[in-house]
Biopython code that builds the backbone (N, CA, C, O; Angstrom):
import numpy as np
from Bio.PDB.StructureBuilder import StructureBuilder

atoms = [
    (1, "MET", "N", (108.552, 124.666, 105.334)),
    (1, "MET", "CA", (107.805, 124.230, 106.351)),
    (1, "MET", "C", (107.368, 122.874, 106.204)),
    (1, "MET", "O", (106.918, 122.629, 105.085)),
    (2, "ARG", "N", (107.375, 121.744, 107.177)),
    (2, "ARG", "CA", (107.098, 120.800, 107.091)),
    (2, "ARG", "C", (105.224, 120.720, 107.204)),
    (2, "ARG", "O", (104.593, 121.416, 108.000)),
    (3, "ASP", "N", (104.758, 120.009, 106.506)),
    (3, "ASP", "CA", (102.985, 119.869, 106.448)),
    (3, "ASP", "C", (102.679, 118.559, 107.625)),
    (3, "ASP", "O", (102.385, 117.401, 107.327)),
    (4, "ARG", "N", (102.832, 119.080, 108.909)),
    (4, "ARG", "CA", (102.945, 117.895, 110.000)),
    (4, "ARG", "C", (101.596, 117.101, 109.853)),
    (4, "ARG", "O", (101.714, 115.900, 110.096)),
    (5, "TYR", "N", (100.514, 117.469, 109.554)),
    (5, "TYR", "CA", (99.269, 116.650, 109.418)),
    (5, "TYR", "C", (99.461, 115.594, 108.195)),
    (5, "TYR", "O", (99.276, 114.385, 108.335)),
    (6, "ASN", "N", (99.870, 116.232, 106.938)),
    (6, "ASN", "CA", (100.065, 115.176, 106.111)),
    (6, "ASN", "C", (100.995, 114.120, 106.577)),
    (6, "ASN", "O", (100.662, 112.955, 106.794)),
    (7, "ASP", "N", (102.247, 114.637, 106.721)),
    (7, "ASP", "CA", (103.168, 113.802, 107.530)),
    (7, "ASP", "C", (102.629, 113.148, 108.213)),
    (7, "ASP", "O", (102.691, 111.990, 107.801)),
    (8, "GLY", "N", (101.934, 113.263, 109.351)),
    (8, "GLY", "CA", (101.087, 112.580, 110.318)),
    (8, "GLY", "C", (100.471, 111.454, 109.646)),
    (8, "GLY", "O", (100.809, 110.312, 109.958)),
    (9, "MET", "N", (99.671, 111.649, 108.825)),
    (9, "MET", "CA", (98.660, 110.764, 108.118)),
    (9, "MET", "C", (99.270, 109.482, 107.456)),
    (9, "MET", "O", (98.849, 108.327, 107.400)),
    (10, "THR", "N", (100.437, 110.096, 106.960)),
    (10, "THR", "CA", (101.453, 109.250, 106.332)),
    (10, "THR", "C", (101.794, 107.978, 107.120)),
    (10, "THR", "O", (101.581, 106.811, 106.788)),
    (11, "VAL", "N", (102.492, 108.555, 108.479)),
    (11, "VAL", "CA", (103.031, 107.735, 109.117)),
    (11, "VAL", "C", (101.812, 106.727, 110.113)),
    (11, "VAL", "O", (101.885, 105.547, 110.455)),
    (12, "ARG", "N", (100.996, 107.510, 110.306)),
    (12, "ARG", "CA", (99.641, 106.985, 110.821)),
    (12, "ARG", "C", (99.434, 105.693, 110.250)),
    (12, "ARG", "O", (99.479, 104.634, 110.876)),
    (13, "ARG", "N", (99.188, 105.843, 108.939)),
    (13, "ARG", "CA", (98.654, 104.703, 107.731)),
    (13, "ARG", "C", (99.679, 103.737, 107.790)),
    (13, "ARG", "O", (99.374, 102.548, 107.694)),
    (14, "ARG", "N", (100.985, 104.124, 107.952)),
    (14, "ARG", "CA", (102.235, 103.326, 107.747)),
    (14, "ARG", "C", (102.051, 102.346, 108.874)),
    (14, "ARG", "O", (101.968, 101.131, 108.691)),
    (15, "VAL", "N", (101.986, 102.980, 110.138)),
    (15, "VAL", "CA", (102.034, 102.167, 111.451)),
    (15, "VAL", "C", (100.946, 101.580, 111.828)),
    (15, "VAL", "O", (101.036, 100.438, 112.280)),
    (16, "LEU", "N", (99.674, 102.222, 111.728)),
    (16, "LEU", "CA", (98.629, 101.481, 112.371)),
    (16, "LEU", "C", (97.702, 100.792, 111.126)),
    (16, "LEU", "O", (96.729, 100.096, 111.418)),
    (17, "GLY", "N", (98.110, 101.060, 109.617)),
    (17, "GLY", "CA", (97.449, 100.334, 108.884)),
    (17, "GLY", "C", (96.088, 101.281, 108.420)),
    (17, "GLY", "O", (95.357, 101.896, 109.197)),
    (18, "ASP", "N", (95.978, 101.221, 107.079)),
    (18, "ASP", "CA", (94.827, 102.027, 106.375)),
    (18, "ASP", "C", (93.394, 101.737, 106.924)),
    (18, "ASP", "O", (92.525, 102.601, 107.043)),
    (19, "ASP", "N", (93.264, 100.506, 107.223)),
    (19, "ASP", "CA", (91.725, 100.378, 107.882)),
    (19, "ASP", "C", (91.381, 100.756, 109.040)),
    (19, "ASP", "O", (90.234, 101.098, 109.329)),
    (20, "HIS", "N", (92.603, 100.728, 110.033)),
    (20, "HIS", "CA", (92.440, 101.608, 111.471)),
    (20, "HIS", "C", (92.200, 103.062, 111.283)),
    (20, "HIS", "O", (91.522, 103.713, 112.078)),
    (21, "VAL", "N", (92.825, 103.627, 110.100)),
    (21, "VAL", "CA", (92.883, 105.178, 110.234)),
    (21, "VAL", "C", (91.524, 105.345, 109.488)),
    (21, "VAL", "O", (90.728, 106.177, 109.921)),
    (22, "ASP", "N", (91.225, 104.617, 108.419)),
    (22, "ASP", "CA", (89.906, 105.004, 108.037)),
    (22, "ASP", "C", (88.674, 104.821, 108.795)),
    (22, "ASP", "O", (87.609, 105.414, 108.621)),
    (23, "ARG", "N", (88.975, 103.853, 109.730)),
    (23, "ARG", "CA", (87.705, 103.712, 110.611)),
    (23, "ARG", "C", (87.708, 104.965, 111.750)),
    (23, "ARG", "O", (86.652, 105.518, 112.056)),
    (24, "ALA", "N", (88.813, 105.296, 112.257)),
    (24, "ALA", "CA", (89.124, 106.630, 113.047)),
    (24, "ALA", "C", (88.259, 107.935, 112.292)),
    (24, "ALA", "O", (87.353, 108.628, 112.755)),
    (25, "ASP", "N", (88.861, 107.966, 111.068)),
    (25, "ASP", "CA", (88.507, 109.272, 110.349)),
    (25, "ASP", "C", (87.096, 109.055, 110.078)),
    (25, "ASP", "O", (86.494, 110.112, 109.885)),
    (26, "ALA", "N", (86.308, 107.886, 109.996)),
    (26, "ALA", "CA", (84.822, 107.971, 109.521)),
    (26, "ALA", "C", (84.157, 108.226, 110.881)),
    (26, "ALA", "O", (82.989, 108.614, 110.873)),
    (27, "SER", "N", (84.724, 108.064, 111.918)),
    (27, "SER", "CA", (84.097, 108.158, 113.252)),
    (27, "SER", "C", (84.141, 109.879, 113.812)),
    (27, "SER", "O", (83.427, 110.378, 114.682)),
    (28, "LYS", "N", (85.072, 110.456, 113.108)),
    (28, "LYS", "CA", (85.389, 111.715, 113.683)),
    (28, "LYS", "C", (84.356, 112.693, 113.520)),
    (28, "LYS", "O", (83.722, 112.748, 112.466)),
    (29, "THR", "N", (84.123, 113.511, 114.528)),
    (29, "THR", "CA", (83.025, 114.550, 114.422)),
    (29, "THR", "C", (83.745, 115.943, 114.723)),
    (29, "THR", "O", (84.953, 116.120, 114.879)),
    (30, "ASP", "N", (82.733, 116.878, 114.770)),
    (30, "ASP", "CA", (83.036, 118.490, 114.850)),
    (30, "ASP", "C", (83.605, 118.363, 116.428)),
    (30, "ASP", "O", (84.546, 119.113, 116.687)),
    (31, "PHE", "N", (83.182, 117.589, 117.382)),
    (31, "PHE", "CA", (83.416, 117.660, 118.579)),
    (31, "PHE", "C", (85.087, 117.153, 118.827)),
    (31, "PHE", "O", (85.868, 117.837, 119.490)),
    (32, "ASP", "N", (85.411, 116.052, 118.279)),
    (32, "ASP", "CA", (86.410, 115.511, 118.451)),
    (32, "ASP", "C", (87.525, 115.684, 117.416)),
    (32, "ASP", "O", (88.652, 115.253, 117.658)),
    (33, "GLY", "N", (87.242, 116.288, 116.304)),
    (33, "GLY", "CA", (88.015, 116.916, 115.251)),
    (33, "GLY", "C", (89.054, 117.564, 115.625)),
    (33, "GLY", "O", (90.115, 117.132, 115.175)),
    (34, "PRO", "N", (89.108, 118.567, 116.381)),
    (34, "PRO", "CA", (90.308, 119.231, 116.977)),
    (34, "PRO", "C", (91.366, 118.472, 117.424)),
    (34, "PRO", "O", (92.520, 118.566, 117.008)),
    (35, "PHE", "N", (90.886, 117.567, 118.446)),
    (35, "PHE", "CA", (91.957, 116.406, 118.947)),
    (35, "PHE", "C", (92.467, 115.427, 118.154)),
    (35, "PHE", "O", (93.591, 114.970, 118.361)),
    (36, "GLN", "N", (91.606, 114.970, 117.066)),
    (36, "GLN", "CA", (92.215, 114.208, 116.028)),
    (36, "GLN", "C", (93.420, 114.872, 115.226)),
    (36, "GLN", "O", (94.465, 114.249, 115.040)),
    (37, "THR", "N", (93.232, 116.094, 114.788)),
    (37, "THR", "CA", (94.095, 117.024, 114.265)),
    (37, "THR", "C", (95.502, 117.014, 115.307)),
    (37, "THR", "O", (96.666, 116.881, 114.930)),
    (38, "LEU", "N", (95.050, 117.184, 116.618)),
    (38, "LEU", "CA", (96.151, 117.196, 117.522)),
    (38, "LEU", "C", (97.396, 116.069, 117.385)),
    (38, "LEU", "O", (98.611, 116.191, 117.232)),
    (39, "ILE", "N", (96.477, 114.892, 117.518)),
    (39, "ILE", "CA", (97.433, 113.737, 118.049)),
    (39, "ILE", "C", (97.909, 113.511, 116.357)),
    (39, "ILE", "O", (99.129, 113.353, 116.415)),
    (40, "THR", "N", (97.591, 113.451, 115.293)),
    (40, "THR", "CA", (98.125, 113.584, 113.914)),
    (40, "THR", "C", (98.967, 114.175, 113.686)),
    (40, "THR", "O", (99.762, 113.718, 112.865)),
    (41, "GLU", "N", (99.191, 115.317, 114.213)),
    (41, "GLU", "CA", (100.330, 116.552, 113.955)),
    (41, "GLU", "C", (101.471, 116.302, 114.992)),
    (41, "GLU", "O", (102.669, 116.358, 114.711)),
    (42, "GLY", "N", (100.935, 116.007, 116.273)),
    (42, "GLY", "CA", (101.684, 115.894, 117.526)),
    (42, "GLY", "C", (102.596, 114.545, 117.530)),
    (42, "GLY", "O", (103.819, 114.442, 117.441)),
    (43, "ALA", "N", (101.648, 113.601, 117.655)),
    (43, "ALA", "CA", (102.107, 112.102, 117.774)),
    (43, "ALA", "C", (102.749, 111.754, 116.448)),
    (43, "ALA", "O", (103.944, 111.506, 116.287)),
    (44, "TRP", "N", (102.015, 111.764, 115.723)),
    (44, "TRP", "CA", (102.298, 110.908, 114.285)),
    (44, "TRP", "C", (103.026, 112.011, 113.067)),
    (44, "TRP", "O", (103.751, 111.557, 112.182)),
    (45, "GLY", "N", (102.788, 113.133, 113.153)),
    (45, "GLY", "CA", (103.723, 114.001, 112.399)),
    (45, "GLY", "C", (104.878, 114.624, 112.939)),
    (45, "GLY", "O", (105.607, 115.263, 112.180)),
    (46, "THR", "N", (105.193, 114.506, 114.367)),
    (46, "THR", "CA", (106.317, 114.954, 114.883)),
    (46, "THR", "C", (106.939, 113.890, 115.422)),
    (46, "THR", "O", (107.995, 113.568, 114.878)),
    (47, "VAL", "N", (106.545, 113.211, 116.409)),
    (47, "VAL", "CA", (107.304, 112.404, 117.355)),
    (47, "VAL", "C", (107.535, 110.902, 116.172)),
    (47, "VAL", "O", (108.658, 110.526, 115.834)),
    (48, "TRP", "N", (106.538, 110.384, 115.807)),
    (48, "TRP", "CA", (106.499, 109.049, 115.030)),
    (48, "TRP", "C", (107.247, 109.288, 113.880)),
    (48, "TRP", "O", (108.040, 108.457, 113.438)),
    (49, "ALA", "N", (106.990, 110.644, 113.243)),
    (49, "ALA", "CA", (107.603, 110.928, 111.879)),
    (49, "ALA", "C", (109.440, 111.169, 111.951)),
    (49, "ALA", "O", (110.063, 111.278, 110.894)),
    (50, "SER", "N", (110.069, 111.223, 113.136)),
    (50, "SER", "CA", (111.002, 111.266, 113.386)),
    (50, "SER", "C", (112.156, 110.569, 112.899)),
    (50, "SER", "O", (111.988, 109.350, 112.938)),
    (51, "ASP", "N", (113.188, 110.900, 112.486)),
    (51, "ASP", "CA", (113.861, 109.566, 112.154)),
    (51, "ASP", "C", (115.232, 109.222, 112.825)),
    (51, "ASP", "O", (116.234, 108.680, 112.358)),
    (52, "GLY", "N", (114.934, 109.748, 114.162)),
    (52, "GLY", "CA", (115.922, 109.552, 115.263)),
    (52, "GLY", "C", (116.158, 108.432, 115.730)),
    (52, "GLY", "O", (117.290, 108.254, 116.180)),
    (53, "ILE", "N", (115.182, 107.320, 115.779)),
    (53, "ILE", "CA", (115.172, 106.093, 116.110)),
    (53, "ILE", "C", (114.222, 105.308, 115.163)),
    (53, "ILE", "O", (113.481, 105.990, 114.454)),
    (54, "SER", "N", (114.156, 103.958, 115.067)),
    (54, "SER", "CA", (113.290, 103.024, 114.196)),
    (54, "SER", "C", (111.832, 102.997, 114.684)),
    (54, "SER", "O", (111.579, 103.260, 115.860)),
    (55, "ASP", "N", (111.073, 102.750, 113.985)),
    (55, "ASP", "CA", (109.901, 102.376, 114.103)),
    (55, "ASP", "C", (109.655, 101.022, 115.187)),
    (55, "ASP", "O", (108.620, 100.879, 115.839)),
    (56, "ARG", "N", (110.449, 100.383, 115.214)),
    (56, "ARG", "CA", (110.746, 99.144, 115.997)),
    (56, "ARG", "C", (110.831, 99.730, 117.484)),
    (56, "ARG", "O", (110.113, 99.417, 118.433)),
    (57, "GLU", "N", (111.774, 100.559, 117.462)),
    (57, "GLU", "CA", (112.395, 100.970, 118.793)),
    (57, "GLU", "C", (111.005, 101.842, 119.545)),
    (57, "GLU", "O", (110.582, 101.666, 120.687)),
    (58, "ARG", "N", (110.527, 102.727, 118.596)),
    (58, "ARG", "CA", (109.423, 103.726, 119.090)),
    (58, "ARG", "C", (108.260, 102.806, 119.372)),
    (58, "ARG", "O", (107.515, 103.103, 120.306)),
    (59, "SER", "N", (108.025, 101.701, 118.647)),
    (59, "SER", "CA", (107.011, 100.759, 118.907)),
    (59, "SER", "C", (107.119, 100.180, 120.417)),
    (59, "SER", "O", (106.156, 100.080, 121.177)),
    (60, "MET", "N", (108.271, 99.865, 120.680)),
    (60, "MET", "CA", (108.777, 99.319, 122.043)),
    (60, "MET", "C", (108.524, 100.289, 123.000)),
    (60, "MET", "O", (107.861, 100.013, 124.000)),
    (61, "LEU", "N", (108.993, 101.428, 122.800)),
    (61, "LEU", "CA", (109.005, 102.476, 123.950)),
    (61, "LEU", "C", (107.555, 102.949, 124.043)),
    (61, "LEU", "O", (107.290, 103.169, 125.225)),
    (62, "THR", "N", (106.604, 103.166, 123.302)),
    (62, "THR", "CA", (105.296, 103.316, 123.240)),
    (62, "THR", "C", (104.583, 102.394, 123.997)),
    (62, "THR", "O", (103.862, 102.779, 124.917)),
    (63, "LEU", "N", (104.725, 101.025, 123.667)),
    (63, "LEU", "CA", (103.952, 100.078, 124.735)),
    (63, "LEU", "C", (104.548, 100.169, 126.181)),
    (63, "LEU", "O", (103.751, 100.269, 127.114)),
    (64, "ALA", "N", (105.911, 100.143, 126.435)),
    (64, "ALA", "CA", (106.452, 100.456, 127.585)),
    (64, "ALA", "C", (105.931, 101.414, 128.418)),
    (64, "ALA", "O", (105.590, 101.215, 129.585)),
    (65, "LEU", "N", (105.858, 102.624, 127.724)),
    (65, "LEU", "CA", (105.136, 103.837, 128.426)),
    (65, "LEU", "C", (103.679, 103.615, 128.788)),
    (65, "LEU", "O", (103.261, 103.842, 129.923)),
    (66, "LEU", "N", (102.747, 103.070, 127.586)),
    (66, "LEU", "CA", (101.583, 102.913, 127.916)),
    (66, "LEU", "C", (101.283, 101.774, 129.137)),
    (66, "LEU", "O", (100.387, 101.901, 129.971)),
    (67, "ALA", "N", (101.971, 100.945, 129.081)),
    (67, "ALA", "CA", (102.038, 99.998, 130.305)),
    (67, "ALA", "C", (102.090, 100.591, 131.811)),
    (67, "ALA", "O", (101.298, 100.491, 132.748)),
    (68, "ALA", "N", (103.581, 101.377, 131.649)),
    (68, "ALA", "CA", (103.948, 101.906, 132.764)),
    (68, "ALA", "C", (102.927, 102.968, 133.293)),
    (68, "ALA", "O", (102.741, 103.038, 134.508)),
    (69, "LEU", "N", (102.311, 103.730, 132.506)),
    (69, "LEU", "CA", (101.358, 104.685, 132.872)),
    (69, "LEU", "C", (100.124, 104.333, 133.336)),
    (69, "LEU", "O", (99.491, 105.084, 134.079)),
    (70, "GLY", "N", (99.597, 102.968, 132.878)),
    (70, "GLY", "CA", (98.410, 102.539, 133.172)),
    (70, "GLY", "C", (97.315, 102.853, 132.043)),
    (70, "GLY", "O", (96.108, 102.731, 132.252)),
    (71, "ASN", "N", (97.899, 103.296, 130.752)),
    (71, "ASN", "CA", (96.823, 103.329, 129.642)),
    (71, "ASN", "C", (96.796, 102.344, 128.923)),
    (71, "ASN", "O", (97.321, 102.299, 127.811)),
    (72, "PHE", "N", (96.214, 101.474, 129.436)),
    (72, "PHE", "CA", (95.885, 100.211, 128.626)),
    (72, "PHE", "C", (94.662, 100.088, 127.539)),
    (72, "PHE", "O", (94.373, 99.046, 126.950)),
    (73, "GLU", "N", (94.250, 100.869, 127.444)),
    (73, "GLU", "CA", (93.097, 101.051, 126.324)),
    (73, "GLU", "C", (93.646, 101.299, 125.088)),
    (73, "GLU", "O", (92.952, 101.014, 124.111)),
    (74, "GLU", "N", (95.023, 101.888, 124.870)),
    (74, "GLU", "CA", (95.886, 102.067, 123.695)),
    (74, "GLU", "C", (96.973, 100.767, 123.426)),
    (74, "GLU", "O", (97.626, 100.655, 122.388)),
    (75, "ILE", "N", (97.030, 99.785, 124.608)),
    (75, "ILE", "CA", (97.888, 98.752, 124.119)),
    (75, "ILE", "C", (97.436, 97.780, 123.276)),
    (75, "ILE", "O", (98.295, 97.211, 122.602)),
    (76, "PRO", "N", (96.042, 97.376, 123.122)),
    (76, "PRO", "CA", (96.014, 96.687, 121.677)),
    (76, "PRO", "C", (96.289, 97.190, 120.179)),
    (76, "PRO", "O", (96.671, 96.503, 119.232)),
    (77, "MET", "N", (95.970, 98.699, 120.205)),
    (77, "MET", "CA", (96.270, 99.296, 118.936)),
    (77, "MET", "C", (97.775, 99.065, 118.521)),
    (77, "MET", "O", (98.210, 98.810, 117.397)),
    (78, "HIS", "N", (98.395, 99.204, 119.593)),
    (78, "HIS", "CA", (99.840, 99.262, 119.523)),
    (78, "HIS", "C", (100.486, 97.929, 119.436)),
    (78, "HIS", "O", (101.626, 97.840, 118.980)),
    (79, "VAL", "N", (99.811, 96.854, 119.857)),
    (79, "VAL", "CA", (100.539, 95.713, 119.619)),
    (79, "VAL", "C", (100.026, 95.266, 118.320)),
    (79, "VAL", "O", (100.715, 94.392, 117.795)),
    (80, "ARG", "N", (98.938, 95.667, 117.639)),
    (80, "ARG", "CA", (98.384, 95.413, 116.295)),
    (80, "ARG", "C", (99.476, 96.163, 115.426)),
    (80, "ARG", "O", (99.861, 95.754, 114.330)),
    (81, "ALA", "N", (99.819, 97.039, 115.904)),
    (81, "ALA", "CA", (100.753, 97.877, 114.900)),
    (81, "ALA", "C", (102.236, 97.351, 114.893)),
    (81, "ALA", "O", (103.050, 97.728, 114.049)),
    (82, "THR", "N", (102.486, 96.585, 115.747)),
    (82, "THR", "CA", (103.961, 95.640, 115.830)),
    (82, "THR", "C", (103.864, 94.914, 114.268)),
    (82, "THR", "O", (104.903, 94.488, 113.764)),
    (83, "ALA", "N", (103.038, 94.843, 113.804)),
    (83, "ALA", "CA", (103.031, 93.954, 112.482)),
    (83, "ALA", "C", (103.636, 94.942, 111.321)),
    (83, "ALA", "O", (104.052, 94.586, 110.218)),
    (84, "HIS", "N", (103.585, 96.105, 111.783)),
    (84, "HIS", "CA", (104.156, 97.229, 110.546)),
    (84, "HIS", "C", (105.152, 97.679, 111.094)),
    (84, "HIS", "O", (105.926, 98.177, 110.276)),
    (85, "THR", "N", (105.662, 97.756, 112.665)),
    (85, "THR", "CA", (106.720, 98.206, 112.917)),
    (85, "THR", "C", (108.156, 97.584, 113.103)),
    (85, "THR", "O", (109.255, 98.089, 113.330)),
    (86, "GLY", "N", (107.747, 96.366, 112.928)),
    (86, "GLY", "CA", (109.028, 95.106, 113.096)),
    (86, "GLY", "C", (109.097, 94.765, 114.610)),
    (86, "GLY", "O", (109.752, 93.748, 114.839)),
    (87, "ALA", "N", (108.618, 95.331, 115.595)),
    (87, "ALA", "CA", (108.838, 94.861, 116.634)),
    (87, "ALA", "C", (108.084, 93.425, 117.171)),
    (87, "ALA", "O", (106.883, 93.256, 117.380)),
    (88, "SER", "N", (109.026, 92.606, 117.297)),
    (88, "SER", "CA", (108.597, 91.154, 117.664)),
    (88, "SER", "C", (107.781, 91.040, 118.950)),
    (88, "SER", "O", (107.612, 91.906, 119.809)),
    (89, "LYS", "N", (107.272, 89.690, 118.901)),
    (89, "LYS", "CA", (106.826, 89.409, 120.281)),
    (89, "LYS", "C", (107.838, 89.530, 121.425)),
    (89, "LYS", "O", (107.546, 90.077, 122.488)),
    (90, "GLN", "N", (108.966, 89.030, 121.182)),
    (90, "GLN", "CA", (109.869, 89.057, 122.033)),
    (90, "GLN", "C", (110.315, 90.195, 122.568)),
    (90, "GLN", "O", (110.704, 90.344, 123.726)),
    (91, "ASP", "N", (110.239, 91.282, 121.425)),
    (91, "ASP", "CA", (110.613, 92.496, 121.659)),
    (91, "ASP", "C", (109.431, 93.206, 122.949)),
    (91, "ASP", "O", (109.631, 93.768, 124.025)),
    (92, "VAL", "N", (108.293, 92.869, 122.256)),
    (92, "VAL", "CA", (107.183, 93.319, 123.343)),
    (92, "VAL", "C", (107.398, 92.874, 124.977)),
    (92, "VAL", "O", (107.301, 93.526, 126.017)),
    (93, "LEU", "N", (107.705, 91.579, 124.724)),
    (93, "LEU", "CA", (107.886, 91.069, 126.294)),
    (93, "LEU", "C", (108.834, 91.594, 126.951)),
    (93, "LEU", "O", (108.657, 91.837, 128.145)),
    (94, "GLU", "N", (110.202, 91.926, 126.252)),
    (94, "GLU", "CA", (111.274, 92.605, 126.909)),
    (94, "GLU", "C", (110.654, 94.048, 127.222)),
    (94, "GLU", "O", (110.910, 94.485, 128.345)),
    (95, "ALA", "N", (109.982, 94.734, 126.496)),
    (95, "ALA", "CA", (109.488, 95.807, 127.117)),
    (95, "ALA", "C", (108.540, 95.771, 128.226)),
    (95, "ALA", "O", (108.605, 96.732, 128.993)),
    (96, "PHE", "N", (107.679, 94.874, 128.474)),
    (96, "PHE", "CA", (106.735, 94.790, 129.413)),
    (96, "PHE", "C", (107.752, 93.982, 130.571)),
    (96, "PHE", "O", (107.066, 93.816, 131.580)),
    (97, "GLN", "N", (108.855, 93.540, 130.730)),
    (97, "GLN", "CA", (109.418, 93.087, 131.501)),
    (97, "GLN", "C", (110.371, 94.207, 132.210)),
    (97, "GLN", "O", (110.671, 94.098, 133.399)),
    (98, "HIS", "N", (110.741, 95.088, 131.552)),
    (98, "HIS", "CA", (111.078, 96.267, 131.854)),
    (98, "HIS", "C", (110.173, 97.090, 132.736)),
    (98, "HIS", "O", (110.575, 97.650, 133.756)),
    (99, "VAL", "N", (108.910, 97.139, 132.288)),
    (99, "VAL", "CA", (107.882, 97.873, 132.755)),
    (99, "VAL", "C", (107.611, 97.040, 134.098)),
    (99, "VAL", "O", (107.102, 97.660, 135.032)),
    (100, "ALA", "N", (107.901, 95.739, 134.258)),
    (100, "ALA", "CA", (107.620, 95.185, 135.613)),
    (100, "ALA", "C", (108.838, 95.484, 136.646)),
    (100, "ALA", "O", (108.584, 95.478, 137.850)),
    (101, "ILE", "N", (110.024, 95.719, 136.235)),
    (101, "ILE", "CA", (111.085, 96.058, 137.161)),
    (101, "ILE", "C", (111.110, 97.626, 137.435)),
    (101, "ILE", "O", (111.535, 98.023, 138.520)),
    (102, "TYR", "N", (110.722, 98.405, 136.600)),
    (102, "TYR", "CA", (110.822, 99.899, 136.834)),
    (102, "TYR", "C", (109.370, 100.655, 137.247)),
    (102, "TYR", "O", (109.270, 101.742, 137.818)),
    (103, "ALA", "N", (108.464, 99.928, 136.877)),
    (103, "ALA", "CA", (106.885, 100.585, 137.240)),
    (103, "ALA", "C", (106.120, 99.750, 137.723)),
    (103, "ALA", "O", (104.995, 100.240, 137.830)),
    (104, "GLY", "N", (106.183, 98.512, 138.141)),
    (104, "GLY", "CA", (105.529, 97.683, 138.838)),
    (104, "GLY", "C", (104.927, 96.451, 138.228)),
    (104, "GLY", "O", (104.464, 96.592, 137.096)),
    (105, "VAL", "N", (104.851, 95.205, 138.816)),
    (105, "VAL", "CA", (104.423, 94.038, 138.039)),
    (105, "VAL", "C", (102.928, 93.992, 138.019)),
    (105, "VAL", "O", (102.503, 93.156, 137.222)),
    (106, "PRO", "N", (102.040, 94.637, 138.654)),
    (106, "PRO", "CA", (100.810, 94.487, 138.262)),
    (106, "PRO", "C", (100.262, 94.987, 136.908)),
    (106, "PRO", "O", (99.296, 94.518, 136.305)),
    (107, "ARG", "N", (101.206, 96.229, 136.458)),
    (107, "ARG", "CA", (100.939, 97.116, 135.202)),
    (107, "ARG", "C", (101.493, 96.028, 134.069)),
    (107, "ARG", "O", (100.785, 95.794, 133.090)),
    (108, "ALA", "N", (102.551, 95.489, 134.204)),
    (108, "ALA", "CA", (103.283, 94.850, 133.343)),
    (108, "ALA", "C", (102.369, 93.653, 133.075)),
    (108, "ALA", "O", (102.050, 93.300, 131.939)),
    (109, "ASN", "N", (101.938, 93.004, 134.297)),
    (109, "ASN", "CA", (101.178, 91.872, 134.004)),
    (109, "ASN", "C", (99.858, 91.952, 133.148)),
    (109, "ASN", "O", (99.542, 91.088, 132.330)),
    (110, "HIS", "N", (99.110, 93.098, 133.429)),
    (110, "HIS", "CA", (97.943, 93.463, 132.690)),
    (110, "HIS", "C", (98.319, 93.817, 131.102)),
    (110, "HIS", "O", (97.608, 93.556, 130.132)),
    (111, "ALA", "N", (99.403, 94.369, 131.088)),
    (111, "ALA", "CA", (99.633, 94.672, 129.653)),
    (111, "ALA", "C", (100.003, 93.508, 129.000)),
    (111, "ALA", "O", (99.575, 93.343, 127.858)),
    (112, "LEU", "N", (100.806, 92.561, 129.570)),
    (112, "LEU", "CA", (101.226, 91.337, 128.649)),
    (112, "LEU", "C", (99.480, 90.342, 128.505)),
    (112, "LEU", "O", (99.160, 89.753, 127.472)),
    (113, "LYS", "N", (98.746, 90.377, 129.564)),
    (113, "LYS", "CA", (97.469, 89.971, 129.428)),
    (113, "LYS", "C", (96.820, 90.430, 127.989)),
    (113, "LYS", "O", (96.454, 89.658, 127.102)),
    (114, "LEU", "N", (96.767, 91.750, 127.965)),
    (114, "LEU", "CA", (96.303, 92.542, 126.844)),
    (114, "LEU", "C", (97.065, 92.001, 125.514)),
    (114, "LEU", "O", (96.514, 91.680, 124.460)),
    (115, "ALA", "N", (98.336, 91.974, 125.774)),
    (115, "ALA", "CA", (99.243, 91.776, 124.463)),
    (115, "ALA", "C", (98.916, 90.246, 123.968)),
    (115, "ALA", "O", (98.632, 90.013, 122.793)),
    (116, "LYS", "N", (98.977, 89.312, 124.889)),
    (116, "LYS", "CA", (98.577, 87.883, 124.432)),
    (116, "LYS", "C", (97.321, 87.628, 123.891)),
    (116, "LYS", "O", (97.160, 86.760, 123.033)),
    (117, "GLN", "N", (96.124, 88.540, 124.468)),
    (117, "GLN", "CA", (94.679, 88.523, 123.853)),
    (117, "GLN", "C", (94.854, 89.182, 122.339)),
    (117, "GLN", "O", (94.441, 88.632, 121.318)),
    (118, "THR", "N", (95.476, 90.340, 122.374)),
    (118, "THR", "CA", (95.439, 90.964, 120.755)),
    (118, "THR", "C", (96.288, 90.017, 120.129)),
    (118, "THR", "O", (95.607, 89.658, 119.169)),
    (119, "TYR", "N", (97.475, 89.323, 120.076)),
    (119, "TYR", "CA", (98.184, 88.397, 119.359)),
    (119, "TYR", "C", (97.344, 87.138, 118.935)),
    (119, "TYR", "O", (97.579, 86.613, 117.846)),
    (120, "ASP", "N", (96.266, 86.586, 119.858)),
    (120, "ASP", "CA", (95.538, 85.523, 119.508)),
    (120, "ASP", "C", (94.650, 85.995, 118.409)),
    (120, "ASP", "O", (94.485, 85.307, 117.402)),
    (121, "GLU", "N", (93.975, 87.348, 118.603)),
    (121, "GLU", "CA", (93.110, 87.939, 117.773)),
    (121, "GLU", "C", (93.499, 88.005, 116.223)),
    (121, "GLU", "O", (92.904, 87.683, 115.194)),
    (122, "MET", "N", (94.851, 88.605, 116.517)),
    (122, "MET", "CA", (95.638, 88.774, 115.002)),
    (122, "MET", "C", (96.146, 87.231, 114.367)),
    (122, "MET", "O", (96.442, 87.161, 113.174)),
    (123, "GLU", "N", (96.204, 86.297, 115.047)),
    (123, "GLU", "CA", (96.473, 84.969, 114.595)),
    (123, "GLU", "C", (95.382, 84.643, 114.011)),
    (123, "GLU", "O", (95.417, 84.034, 112.942)),
    (124, "GLN", "N", (94.174, 85.000, 114.629)),
    (124, "GLN", "CA", (92.910, 84.232, 114.091)),
    (124, "GLN", "C", (92.481, 85.053, 112.859)),
    (124, "GLN", "O", (91.744, 84.484, 112.054)),
    (125, "ASP", "N", (92.804, 86.146, 112.652)),
    (125, "ASP", "CA", (92.380, 86.916, 111.364)),
    (125, "ASP", "C", (93.110, 86.832, 110.313)),
    (125, "ASP", "O", (92.789, 87.435, 109.289)),
]
sb = StructureBuilder()
sb.init_structure("model")
sb.init_model(0)
sb.init_chain("A")
sb.init_seg("    ")
for serial, (resi, resn, name, xyz) in enumerate(atoms, 1):
    if name == "N":
        sb.init_residue(resn, " ", resi, " ")
    sb.init_atom(name, np.array(xyz, "f"), 0.0, 1.0, " ", f" {name:<3s}", serial, name[0])
structure = sb.get_structure()
């Protein structure tokens, strides 16, 4: 049987980077610990750990879904992750263009604005 938590932490670190995961781990409390375990096992240890599609493709899908559903607070984190997943700026633009057509221009426009800000920050670091 797979250890989804450890698999999830490995994938999470590969995609988000050690600094991000270390900060998240350091701020974990008894209150949100079970939630952190849930997303580590479910999102990172199951979905992101699958070899069915590439990290690049998964990154593009994740960004498109976040934008389409209006979950904008997660977009900067996943834009930063593109540095590890292989998704290019063009890939992100293509994903948000799909969002514009299939989920609405305002959501895609806001996601694009967040991506531009995040890429600017990444270039300054």
